[in-house]
C-alpha positions in Angstrom: 1.9 39.6 -45.8 1.0 40.2 -42.5 0.4 37.4 -39.3 -3.5 37.4 -40.5 -3.2 36.8 -44.4 -1.3 33.5 -43.1 -3.5 30.9 -44.2 -4.3 28.6 -47.3 -7.2 30.8 -48.3 -4.6 34.1 -48.5 -2.1 32.1 -50.5 -4.9 31.2 -53.4 -6.2 34.3 -53.6 -2.4 36.2 -53.7 -1.5 33.6 -56.1 -4.3 34.3 -59.0 -2.7 37.8 -59.0 0.7 36.5 -60.0 0.0 34.0 -62.5 3.6 33.4 -64.6 5.6 36.0 -61.9 5.8 33.0 -58.8 6.2 29.3 -58.8 4.4 28.6 -55.2 4.8 25.4 -53.8 3.3 24.5 -50.1 5.2 21.2 -48.3 3.5 19.4 -45.7 2.7 16.0 -44.0 -0.3 15.1 -45.5 -1.2 12.6 -42.5 -0.9 15.4 -39.8 -3.3 18.1 -41.3 -2.3 19.3 -45.2 -4.8 17.3 -46.5 -7.8 18.4 -44.7 -6.4 21.8 -45.3 -5.9 21.6 -48.9 -10.2 19.7 -48.9 -10.7 22.8 -47.2 -12.4 24.4 -50.7 -12.7 22.2 -53.8 -11.0 25.7 -55.6 -8.2 25.7 -53.4 -7.7 21.8 -54.3 -8.1 22.3 -58.1 -5.6 25.5 -57.8 -2.5 23.3 -55.9 -2.1 20.0 -57.6 -0.8 17.4 -54.7 2.4 15.4 -55.7 3.0 12.6 -52.7 6.1 11.7 -52.2 7.1 8.3 -50.7 8.7 7.4 -48.0 12.5 5.8 -48.8 13.3 2.5 -49.5 16.1 0.5 -47.4 17.2 0.6 -50.6 17.5 4.2 -51.1 18.5 4.5 -47.5 21.3 2.7 -48.1 22.3 5.3 -50.9 21.8 8.1 -48.7 24.1 6.7 -46.2 26.9 6.1 -48.5 26.4 9.6 -50.0 26.9 11.2 -46.4 30.1 9.1 -46.5 31.1 10.3 -49.3 30.5 13.6 -48.9 31.8 14.3 -45.0 34.7 12.4 -45.6 35.6 12.8 -49.3 35.1 9.1 -50.4 38.1 8.2 -48.5 36.1 6.5 -45.8 36.3 2.9 -46.1 33.3 0.4 -44.1 33.6 -2.9 -42.6 31.9 -5.2 -44.7 31.3 -2.4 -47.8 28.6 -0.3 -48.3 26.6 -2.9 -49.5 27.7 -5.3 -47.1 25.9 -6.9 -44.4 26.8 -4.1 -41.2 25.6 -1.8 -43.6 22.3 -3.5 -44.0 21.6 -3.9 -40.4 22.4 -0.3 -39.6 19.3 0.4 -42.7 17.1 -2.5 -41.1 17.5 -1.1 -37.6 16.3 2.1 -38.6 13.5 1.4 -41.1 11.7 -1.1 -38.6 11.4 1.7 -35.7 9.3 3.6 -38.4 5.9 4.1 -38.9 4.6 5.0 -42.5 3.1 8.2 -41.0 6.1 9.3 -38.3 8.8 7.7 -40.6 11.6 10.2 -40.8 13.5 9.5 -43.9 16.7 10.5 -44.3 16.7 12.4 -40.5 17.0 8.8 -38.7 19.9 8.0 -41.4 22.1 10.8 -41.0 21.3 10.4 -36.9 22.4 6.9 -37.3 25.6 8.6 -39.1 26.4 10.7 -36.5 26.2 7.9 -33.7 28.7 5.8 -35.8 31.1 9.1 -36.4 30.8 9.3 -32.2 31.5 6.0 -31.6 34.7 6.0 -33.7 36.2 8.8 -32.5 35.4 7.1 -28.9 37.5 4.2 -30.1 40.5 6.2 -31.5 40.5 7.9 -28.1 40.5 4.8 -26.2 43.1 3.3 -28.6 45.4 6.3 -28.0 45.4 6.2 -24.2 47.6 2.5 -24.6 49.2 4.0 -27.5 47.6 2.3 -30.5 47.0 4.3 -33.4 44.6 3.0 -35.6 43.5 3.6 -39.7 41.8 7.1 -39.1 39.3 6.1 -42.8 37.8 2.7 -41.6 34.6 2.3 -40.0 34.4 -0.7 -38.3 31.2 -2.9 -37.6 31.6 -1.9 -33.9 31.3 1.6 -34.6 28.0 1.3 -37.4 26.2 -0.9 -35.0 27.7 -0.6 -31.1 29.0 -3.1 -29.2 28.1 -6.6 -28.7 25.9 -6.5 -25.7 27.7 -8.1 -22.8 26.3 -8.7 -18.7 30.0 -8.1 -17.6 30.0 -5.0 -15.1 32.7 -3.6 -17.3 30.1 -3.0 -20.2 27.2 -1.6 -18.0 27.5 0.0 -14.0 23.9 0.0 -13.7 23.8 -3.6 -14.0 26.5 -4.2 -11.4 24.8 -1.8 -9.3 21.3 -4.1 -9.5 23.1 -7.0 -8.3 24.1 -5.3 -5.6 20.6 -4.8 -4.5 19.4 -7.0 -1.6 16.5 -9.3 -3.1 14.5 -8.4 -6.2 15.5 -12.1 -7.5 12.6 -12.5 -9.7 12.9 -8.7 -11.4 16.7 -9.2 -11.6 15.8 -12.2 -13.4 13.3 -10.2 -15.6 15.4 -7.8 -16.2 18.1 -10.4 -17.5 15.3 -12.4 -20.0 15.0 -8.7 -22.0 18.6 -8.3 -21.9 19.2 -12.0 -22.9 16.9 -11.1 -25.6 19.5 -8.3 -26.6 22.4 -10.5 -26.7 19.8 -13.1 -28.7 18.7 -10.2 -31.4 22.5 -9.6 -31.9 23.3 -12.8 -33.1 20.5 -12.7 -35.3 21.7 -10.1 -37.2 25.3 -11.0 -37.6 23.3 -13.9 -39.5 21.3 -12.0 -41.5 18.3 -13.0 -39.6 15.4 -10.1 -39.0 16.1 -9.1 -34.6 12.6 -10.7 -32.6 10.5 -8.1 -31.3 11.7 -6.3 -27.7 9.8 -4.1 -26.5 11.0 -2.0 -23.0 8.3 -0.4 -22.1 7.0 -2.4 -18.9 4.7 -2.2 -16.1 6.1 -2.5 -12.4 3.9 -4.0 -10.0 4.6 -3.6 -6.3 3.7 -2.2 -2.5 5.2 1.2 -1.3 9.0 0.7 -0.9 9.9 -2.0 -3.2 12.4 -0.4 -5.2 10.2 0.2 -8.2 11.8 4.1 -8.8 15.0 2.5 -7.9 15.4 -0.2 -10.5 13.3 1.8 -13.2 16.1 4.1 -13.1 18.8 1.5 -13.0 16.9 -0.5 -16.2 17.1 2.5 -18.0 20.5 2.9 -17.9 21.0 -0.3 -18.5 18.8 -0.3 -21.7 20.7 2.5 -23.3 24.1 1.0 -22.3 22.7 -1.9 -24.5 22.0 0.0 -27.0 17.9 0.1 -26.9 18.4 3.9 -25.7 20.5 6.5 -27.2 20.9 8.2 -23.8 19.5 6.5 -20.7 17.9 9.7 -18.3 15.7 9.2 -15.9 12.4 11.8 -16.2 10.0 10.9 -13.6 6.5 12.7 -13.4 3.2 11.8 -11.6 -0.5 11.9 -12.5 -0.4 15.3 -10.5 2.3 16.3 -13.6 0.4 15.1 -16.0 -3.0 16.3 -15.1 -4.0 19.9 -16.3 -7.4 21.7 -15.1 -8.2 22.7 -19.3 -9.5 20.6 -21.5 -6.9 19.6 -23.5 -3.9 20.4 -21.0 -3.4 16.9 -20.1 -2.9 15.2 -23.4 -0.5 18.7 -24.1 1.2 17.9 -20.5 1.5 13.9 -21.6 3.1 14.7 -25.4 5.8 17.1 -23.7 6.4 14.4 -20.6 7.0 12.0 -23.8 9.2 14.2 -25.9 11.1 15.1 -23.2 11.8 11.2 -22.4 13.2 10.8 -26.2 15.8 8.7 -25.5 15.6 8.3 -22.3 13.4 6.8 -19.1 10.1 8.0 -19.0 8.6 7.0 -15.4 4.8 7.2 -14.3 5.1 7.0 -10.6 1.6 5.9 -8.9 0.3 5.3 -12.5 -3.0 3.8 -10.9 -4.2 6.9 -10.2 -4.9 7.3 -13.8 -7.5 5.0 -13.5 -10.5 7.0 -15.3 -13.1 5.5 -13.5 -12.1 6.5 -10.1 -13.1 10.2 -9.3 -11.2 13.4 -8.8 -10.5 15.0 -5.4 -12.8 17.3 -6.1 -15.4 14.6 -7.2 -15.5 15.5 -10.3 -16.2 13.5 -13.8 -14.1 15.8 -15.4 -11.2 14.5 -14.2 -12.0 11.2 -14.7 -12.1 11.9 -18.7 -8.7 13.8 -18.4 -7.0 10.7 -16.8 -8.6 8.8 -19.9 -7.2 11.3 -22.0 -3.8 10.9 -20.4 -4.4 7.2 -21.3 -5.1 7.6 -24.7 -1.9 9.8 -25.6 0.2 7.1 -24.0 -1.8 4.5 -26.2 -1.6 6.8 -29.4 2.1 7.8 -28.9 3.9 4.9 -27.4 4.0 2.0 -29.2 7.8 0.2 -28.2 8.6 0.2 -31.8 12.7 -0.2 -32.2 13.6 3.1 -33.0 10.8 5.2 -30.7 14.0 5.8 -28.7 12.2 5.7 -25.5 11.1 3.8 -22.8 7.8 4.4 -20.8 7.7 2.3 -17.3 4.7 2.7 -15.2 4.5 1.8 -12.0 1.9 1.1 -9.3 0.2 -1.1 -6.4 -1.1 -4.6 -8.3 -4.7 -4.5 -7.2 -5.1 -0.6 -8.2 -3.2 -1.4 -11.7 -5.8 -4.1 -12.3 -8.7 -1.6 -12.1 -6.8 0.8 -14.0 -6.5 -1.8 -16.9 -10.0 -2.5 -16.6 -11.5 0.7 -16.9 -8.9 2.5 -19.2 -8.8 2.1 -23.1 -8.0 -1.5 -24.2 -5.1 -0.3 -25.8 -3.5 0.0 -22.8 -3.4 -3.7 -22.3 -0.9 -4.0 -26.2 0.9 -1.0 -25.2 2.0 -2.6 -21.8 1.1 -6.3 -20.9 0.5 -7.2 -17.5 1.7 -10.4 -18.1 5.1 -9.0 -19.0 5.2 -6.7 -15.8 8.0 -7.0 -13.3 6.6 -7.9 -9.7 8.2 -6.7 -6.8 6.9 -8.5 -4.0 7.1 -7.4 0.0 10.7 -8.0 1.4 10.6 -11.5 3.6 12.2 -11.1 6.9 15.5 -12.0 5.7 15.8 -9.4 3.4 14.6 -6.1 5.9 17.6 -8.0 7.7 19.4 -7.1 5.3 18.5 -3.8 4.0 18.5 -2.6 8.1 22.4 -4.2 7.7 23.1 -1.9 4.6 21.3 1.2 6.3 23.1 0.7 9.5 26.7 -0.1 7.3 25.8 2.7 5.2 25.3 5.9 7.8 28.1 4.1 9.9 25.7 3.5 12.7 26.7 1.1 15.2 24.0 -1.2 17.0 24.0 -3.6 19.6 22.7 -7.4 18.9 20.3 -6.9 20.9 18.8 -3.8 19.6 18.6 -5.3 15.8 16.7 -7.9 17.2 14.1 -5.6 18.7 14.2 -3.5 15.5 13.6 -6.7 13.4 10.4 -7.5 15.7 9.2 -3.7 15.2 9.2 -4.4 11.0 7.3 -7.9 12.0 4.8 -6.3 13.5 4.2 -3.5 11.3 4.7 -6.0 8.2 1.3 -6.8 8.7 -0.1 -3.6 8.3 -1.6 -2.1 5.0 1.2 -0.6 2.2 4.0 -1.6 4.4 6.5 0.5 3.2 9.6 -2.5 3.2 12.8 -0.1 2.9 11.0 2.8 3.5 10.0 1.5 6.6 14.1 0.4 7.5 14.2 4.3 7.0 11.7 5.2 9.5 12.1 2.9 12.4 16.1 4.1 11.5 15.5 7.9 11.8 13.3 7.1 15.3 15.5 5.2 16.8 18.3 8.2 16.0 16.2 10.6 17.1 15.5 8.3 20.6 19.4 7.8 21.2 19.9 11.1 21.3 17.0 12.2 24.0 18.5 8.6 26.0 21.8 10.7 25.9 20.9 13.9 26.5 19.4 12.5 29.9 22.1 10.3 30.5 24.5 13.4 30.1 27.2 12.1 27.9 30.3 14.8 27.9 30.1 17.5 25.0 33.3 16.1 23.5 32.1 12.6 23.4 31.0 11.2 19.6 27.9 10.2 19.6 28.3 8.0 16.6 30.2 6.1 18.6 26.9 5.2 21.3 25.1 2.3 19.6 21.3 2.2 19.4 20.1 -0.1 22.2 16.5 -1.8 22.4 14.5 0.7 23.9 16.2 3.1 21.0 13.9 1.1 18.7 11.2 0.2 21.0 10.4 1.4 24.6 8.6 -0.8 25.7 10.7 -3.8 24.0 10.2 -6.4 26.6 6.2 -6.2 26.7 6.7 -10.3 25.6 8.5 -10.8 28.9 5.6 -8.5 30.9 3.2 -9.8 28.5 1.1 -12.3 31.6 1.5 -9.7 34.2 0.0 -7.0 31.7 -2.8 -9.6 30.9 -4.2 -9.6 34.8 -3.7 -6.2 34.9 -6.2 -5.8 32.1 -8.7 -7.9 33.7 -8.5 -6.2 36.9 -12.1 -5.3 37.2 -13.3 -7.9 35.6 -15.2 -10.6 37.9 -15.9 -14.0 37.2 -13.2 -14.0 34.1 -10.6 -16.0 35.5 -11.1 -19.0 32.9 -10.5 -16.3 29.8 -7.6 -14.9 31.4 -5.8 -17.9 32.0 -6.4 -19.1 28.1 -4.8 -16.3 27.0 -2.2 -16.4 29.5 -1.8 -19.9 28.0 -1.1 -18.5 24.4 0.9 -16.0 26.0 3.3 -18.5 27.6 3.5 -20.5 24.1 5.0 -17.4 22.5 7.5 -16.9 24.8 8.7 -20.6 24.4 8.6 -20.2 20.6 10.2 -17.4 20.8 13.3 -18.4 22.9 13.6 -21.2 20.0 13.4 -18.6 17.0 9.5 -21.0 16.3 7.2 -18.7 14.8 4.5 -18.9 16.5 2.0 -17.3 14.3 0.4 -20.7 13.1 -0.1 -22.1 16.3 -2.2 -19.3 18.0 -5.9 -19.0 17.2 -6.6 -15.5 15.1 -10.2 -15.9 14.9 -13.1 -15.7 17.7 -16.2 -16.6 18.6 -17.7 -14.7 21.6 -21.4 -15.3 22.5 -23.2 -14.7 25.3 -25.8 -12.9 27.1 -26.0 -8.6 27.0 -23.5 -7.2 29.7 -21.2 -10.2 30.3 -18.2 -8.8 29.0 -18.0 -9.7 25.1 -16.8 -6.4 24.0 -14.9 -5.0 26.6 -12.7 -8.5 26.5 -12.7 -8.0 22.9 -11.3 -4.2 23.2 -8.7 -5.4 25.7 -7.6 -8.5 22.6 -5.3 -5.4 21.0 -3.3 -4.9 23.6 -2.9 -9.1 24.3 -1.9 -9.8 21.1 0.6 -6.5 20.6 2.5 -7.7 24.0 2.9 -11.1 22.6 4.3 -9.5 19.2 1.5 -10.6 16.4 -0.2 -7.4 15.8 1.3 -3.8 14.3 -0.8 -1.8 16.9 -2.9 -2.6 19.9 -6.0 -0.9 18.1 -9.2 -2.8 17.8 -11.9 -1.8 14.4 -15.3 -2.1 16.3 -18.0 -2.4 14.3 -21.9 -3.7 13.8 -22.5 -6.6 11.3 -24.6 -4.1 9.2 -21.1 -2.1 8.6 -20.3 -5.2 6.3 -23.6 -5.6 4.3 -24.4 -3.8 1.5 -27.5 -2.5 0.0 -27.4 -3.4 -3.5 -25.8 -6.6 -5.5 -22.3 -6.3 -4.9 -21.7 -3.6 -2.6 -21.2 -6.4 0.1 -17.7 -7.6 -1.2 -16.0 -4.7 -1.5 -17.4 -3.4 1.6 -16.1 -6.2 4.3 -12.7 -6.4 1.7 -12.2 -3.2 3.3 -12.7 -3.2 6.6 -10.6 -6.4 6.3 -7.9 -3.7 5.1 -8.4 -1.8 7.4 -8.8 -4.1 10.3 -5.3 -5.5 9.2 -2.6 -5.6 12.6 -4.8 -4.9 14.3 -8.1 -6.3 16.1 -11.7 -6.5 14.1 -14.5 -7.2 16.5 -17.8 -7.3 15.1 -20.5 -7.4 17.1 -24.1 -8.7 17.1 -22.3 -10.8 14.3 -25.8 -13.1 14.2 -27.2 -10.9 11.9 -25.1 -12.1 9.4 -26.8 -15.4 9.1 -27.6 -16.6 5.6 -31.4 -16.8 6.6 -31.5 -12.8 6.4 -30.5 -12.4 3.5 -28.1 -12.9 0.3 -26.5 -9.5 1.1 -25.3 -11.1 4.4 -24.6 -14.5 3.0 -22.3 -13.1 1.0 -20.5 -11.2 3.6 -20.1 -14.4 6.1 -18.4 -16.0 2.3 -16.3 -12.8 2.0 -15.1 -13.4 5.8 -14.6 -17.2 5.4 -12.6 -16.4 2.7 -10.6 -13.9 3.9 -9.1 -15.9 6.0 -7.3 -18.1 4.2 -6.0 -15.7 2.1 -2.0 -14.1 2.2 -3.6 -10.6 2.3 -5.4 -11.5 5.5 -4.5 -14.6 6.6 -2.8 -14.4 10.9 -2.4 -10.8 10.0 -5.4 -9.4 11.5 -7.5 -10.8 15.0 -11.3 -10.9 13.9 -14.1 -11.4 16.7 -17.8 -12.2 16.1 -19.9 -11.8 18.9 -23.0 -12.0 20.0 -26.1 -13.7 21.9 -25.3 -17.6 22.3 -28.4 -19.5 20.5 -28.4 -16.9 17.7 -24.2 -17.3 17.6 -25.1 -21.1 17.6 -27.4 -20.9 13.9 -24.9 -18.5 12.6 -22.2 -21.0 12.8 -23.7 -23.7 11.8 -25.7 -21.5 8.8 -22.5 -21.8 6.6 -20.2 -24.5 6.4 -16.9 -22.8 6.2 -17.5 -20.7 9.7 -17.6 -23.1 12.1 -14.0 -24.1 11.1 -12.7 -21.4 10.3 -13.7 -19.6 13.8 -13.2 -22.6 15.9 -12.1 -20.9 19.0 -15.1 -20.1 20.8 -15.3 -18.4 24.4 -18.4 -18.2 26.2 -19.6 -15.8 28.5 -21.9 -16.1 31.4 -24.2 -14.1 33.2 -22.9 -13.1 37.0 -23.4 -15.3 40.3 -25.1 -13.7 43.3 -21.6 -13.6 45.0 -20.1 -12.0 41.7 -22.7 -9.0 41.4 -21.8 -8.2 45.0 -18.2 -8.1 43.9 -18.6 -6.2 40.6 -20.8 -3.5 42.8 -18.3 -3.2 45.5 -15.5 -2.5 42.9 -18.2 0.0 41.2 -18.7 2.1 44.4 -14.6 1.6 45.7 -13.0 3.5 43.3 -14.4 6.7 45.0 -14.2 5.9 48.4 -17.2 3.6 49.4 -16.7 0.3 51.1 -19.7 -2.2 51.2 -19.7 -4.5 54.2 -18.2 -7.7 53.5 -20.9 -10.5 53.0 -19.6 -12.4 55.7 -20.1 -9.9 58.1 -24.1 -9.9 57.4 -26.4 -11.5 59.6 -27.9 -14.9 57.9 -31.1 -12.8 57.7 -29.7 -10.2 55.5 -27.3 -12.2 53.5 -30.2 -13.9 52.3 -32.7 -10.7 51.7 -29.2 -9.7 49.5 -28.8 -12.8 47.3 -32.7 -12.7 47.1 -32.7 -9.2 45.7 -30.0 -9.5 43.3 -31.7 -12.6 42.0 -35.2 -10.8 41.4 -33.4 -8.3 39.6 -30.9 -10.3 37.3 -34.4 -12.6 36.6 -35.4 -9.4 35.1 -35.9 -9.1 31.5 -33.9 -6.0 31.0 -31.1 -7.3 33.6 -27.5 -6.9 31.6 -25.3 -8.4 34.3 -22.0 -7.2 34.7 -23.1 -4.0 32.6 -26.3 -3.3 35.0 -24.3 -4.0 38.4 -22.3 -1.3 37.0 -25.6 1.0 36.3 -26.8 0.2 40.3 -23.5 1.5 41.1 -23.3 4.3 39.6 -27.5 5.5 40.7 -25.7 4.3 44.3 -22.8 6.3 43.9 -24.9 9.5 43.3 -27.3 9.3 45.7 -24.7 8.6 48.4 -23.0 12.3 47.2 -26.0 14.0 46.9 -26.8 13.0 50.5 -23.6 14.2 51.6 -23.9 17.5 50.1 -27.3 17.7 51.7 -26.8 16.8 54.9 -23.1 18.6 55.1 -20.9 15.2 55.5 -17.2 15.5 55.4 -15.9 12.5 56.8 -13.4 10.6 54.8 -15.2 6.9 55.2 -18.7 5.9 53.5 -19.4 2.7 54.5 -22.5 0.7 53.2 -24.1 -1.9 56.0 -25.4 -5.4 54.6 -28.6 -4.0 55.8 -28.8 -0.8 54.1 -27.7 -2.1 50.8 -30.9 -4.9 50.8 -33.2 -1.4 51.3 -31.4 0.7 48.7 -31.5 -2.6 46.1 -34.5 -3.1 47.2 -36.0 0.2 46.3 -35.5 -1.2 42.4 -37.6 -4.2 43.5 -40.5 -1.4 45.1 -39.3 -2.0 48.7 -39.4 1.4 50.6 -36.0 3.0 51.3 -34.1 3.0 54.5 -31.3 4.9 55.7 -27.4 4.8 55.1 -25.1 4.4 58.4 -21.7 6.7 57.7 -18.9 6.6 60.4 -19.8 10.4 62.2 -23.5 9.6 62.2 -26.4 8.7 60.6 -27.8 10.1 57.4 -30.8 9.4 55.8 -31.3 8.5 52.4 -33.6 10.2 49.9 -36.9 9.7 49.4 -35.9 7.4 46.3 -33.0 6.0 45.1 -33.5 4.1 41.1 -36.8 1.4 40.0 -35.8 -1.5 37.3 -37.3 1.1 35.1 -34.9 3.4 35.6 -32.6 1.0 34.9 -33.7 -0.1 31.6 -33.9 3.8 30.3 -30.3 4.1 30.9 -29.0 1.1 29.1 
């Protein structure tokens, strides 16, 4: 028959022509499609009577095992306890307990167990003869049949010894120890003739990046092999990208192939949270969710955790995302891989990070000064507040950067070509070029506010925090619990709330309390959702994006609960977040807005007042401060305004009166309006310079001329500007208050 004839119907038709000449037997697994084929046609099913062969019983398998022994060793092999004894029964029980009605291989697993027992016997002979002992050839011990009794000794499991050498991970080590102890106890139960307790090797590994999930997963597989739960113990690593396919059915086939490859081994599915069918693929196609669901369904169907499955599957992922996966995936996943038995990997503590750093320095044979190590730890502490902090991976990153910085430093120092650079220790500046920023923090803060007028009280407050942090660091006291991380900035427009918030990033970064000097600037509307259930996630995402930075929420008074339930939900989320370990003292949060509106917001929620207890009130510039601010604005381009004490009384009074009139206007925005006035003044003066051809260096505006220019904004006629080297008339119009409002 050719390939086209090879189907059941063709066999049926041809068998009609061969009565009494050929006996045709069709063999196959009824559960895997043969029953369906037989039901294809009544004629076919009637023509081929069905004979169903049941699975072997335990007693029959015991006889099969005895028959294999007798055939292979010609009846000479003795077995400890006898062929009807306890140890053979335990062996058969192990085979049967790992079987399912549909997939049980009957003779094949018995043959596999027989060959494994022979292998262990040969290995025992080899080890004995190395010491000069010659054992009885035709005797199989209980250790040959069942394997050695599980033991935690490093001589029995090198992988266990390796695991103990890993820094930290105490909870994970205890969890693995519990699994191994259960294996030990099962061995004891079997020796008593009791049924062993079920031990599923499959696990979920939960933890942030860089905490050793993949490393421990590999050791876990080897440990399982050492204690007899796996036949090989090799590691097969896959990611969702390896399993996903662009075609229907392809993802399921890839998953089945990976499971076959992992027979006797460990299958690690890294970043398993990316299999969440509730998330869209990179192309935004809903098909990707279906394909992910197909992968999960295949795993649930094929991975049961039964004793004879001889395979360990480990799902590695981030805790929150894995919970989302379980919420959206096949409910059977929670039965196959229960989260309550997951191995949980926590972020490394400061002490653990220090040990990891020391181990990696020793491994790479790198020297570092004591101060360099101290600075490296400061860098790690700052980075640890970032989302998805890399833990052990972060240590690798800072070491790599430090090594590169050391080579650049050595190149500048022009060391001899033949000098062994590995003997040059890492210095503090290799880990952080500005490692002494805390000692300069007070000076830097003054410099940050150098162009700000009337901010002495605010500057002094931040300086007090910096001095406190310096004192605590000198005594190895963590300053975080004592420095405010939540602020309320309130005041009229143009008083410097936003500008000050943008300085906070650098101020707190210099104190070593933030991972970066960045400021995430948002408005209240960016926290509030458009429909029920959207506000909470939006607010949390913004908080996560600002970890290790400053989150500045402008116009925060719009979050007043009286404005709607969604805004109230955003406030509740903020209040709740500042006490959660994920966010507490890991980012600066600033709520800013007009004073009366902010007071109403603080009264609208019982928790927000206590959570945001540090308030800064920004006042409008006084008249003298307005003039000083104006001097700074125009002074940047070389324009000088006559000193106020040098003005005559009439001019000074007129100037103060005009500024008072401007500041009383509804559109006045204090410092921002002064900057606008200064910009218009600068533009006008340089325009006149171009028109009149003035090339002198000094540009001086007298008090009287300044009064005239500011008066123009209030409707007073123009004047001229006096410059060294001659009189140059001003233009017909400088600005009006309406211009100022339009500019803003």
